[in-house]
Phi, psi and omega in degrees: 000133180285125180290153177289149173301155183298334183277359184243146180225159176241129176251125185242141174220099183065235180273359181260144176217146180232127177264125181222158180241151179297321180294316179298320179294320179295318179297317178298320178296317179295317179296320178296317178296317178298322178296318179297316180295319177297318180298315179296321178296321179293327178295336179263000184261137179147193179300318175264105179286134180235138175275171181301316178299321180292321179296312181295321178295319179294321180291326182269001179077018181256006182285138177277348183261121177294324181297317179297315180298318180294318180298318182288309189278331184260337185244302192276318183296316175301321180293317180294316180292322176299317178299318180297314182292319178296315178298318178296318179298316180292322179297313179292317179299316178297321179299319180293313182296319179294325179287315181296318180278348184052044182211126180295345177272359184279053177260157186298331179283339179273320186266018165094354183292319178294320177297322177296319176297322178295326179299315178298319179295319180294318177302315179297315184289315187280319187263340182241271176201173185260030177302125186301318182294314180292326176297315178297317179296319178297322179295317180296311182295320180292323176297317178296319180294320178297317179299318179298318179297315181297316181295321179294314181291333182276351183287138174210125183068030177084003180217153178259101182285156188301309184293326177292323178299316180293313183295314179296320179298318178297318179296313179296320178298319178295319178298315181291329176297321175295320176299319179299319179296317179298318180297321179293323179289323182288330187286164173296162183300314181296319179293320179296321179295317179298318179293320180294323176296320178295320180295331180292336181078130182199153174250004178296148178063016177286137185239184179294336177294323176294318178301314181297319181295313181291321179298321178296316179296314179293318180296331180277320189264329181299317177299329177297315179293317182296323180289342179254016185299318181295315179296324178298319178295322179292328178297333179295341179281351184113151184297318183295315180295316180298319179296321179293334178271008174094013180271125172287094196301304186295318180294318179296316179298319180298314181297315182296314181294319179299314180294319180293321176295320177300315178298315181296318181293319177297317179296318179295320179296327184278325188232001184091174181285098182263124179267173171079315188298309181293335179279317189270321188303312180297323180292319177297317180296318181295321181287327179287318182279338185055039184275141174279342178262200180258112183279079185295315182295314178297324178295320178296315179294319178295321177299318178297316180294318178297324180285324180290322191307312181270004186291000000 
């Protein structure tokens, strides 16, 4: 049996085992610390500037100012937490798509899934009404439908190969981008403006209901991805190799893609179609951790930091 490298350890609990590396754990810790500092800095940024003592007092309920407590708990904290959850969802979703397609360009914003989610939202806003809940639901359902279409069109010989997934996704995304433009031109001015504002992406007016919705989606789907992390790493070796190592390739790919599309759609519904995060976060995490596998946790933390930075 080949011994593990000195930098890697195995943690076992019954029939479950987790392989981790010291470098990956250190990178995750640094990213988590950077995220906390960014979050605290964002809580003090805005029309009402707050210092560190005021922020900590407001968070712990020890502030003497009602205005400070309201600004932190009702306005800024929901926005910061929504940004963190959306960034984490996009980071994990992007890592899965890039791994499944075995292509660094295989992120949901490149292969059309984000554009598909935007199509559903625009249809809801322009043709029905701009109700926030229905718009979010339309974005989620449309994102799932787009993913199903891309996967069906990309299949050849019973499997969806990586390069075909990227090419078909880019084509479907371009087609849907044209549909989105036509819908905006057809709609009334007020409806078109509302849809364009949604397309721009924003965290303004985000409340605790948004935090709860995104947290529910991440809490439900992230464990699915984490439990399939080993199989996801084996898929990067190729379908034939993964199958020889005991991975049910098609079923595993279906579960992973479904969960990743769900995360991407939930994130898009909460903050609009955000580009770059799902593309860059997994690559940055992989280079920092130097992991041979898929660094899902580091990708989630990097996604949150990338989303927080320009907020």
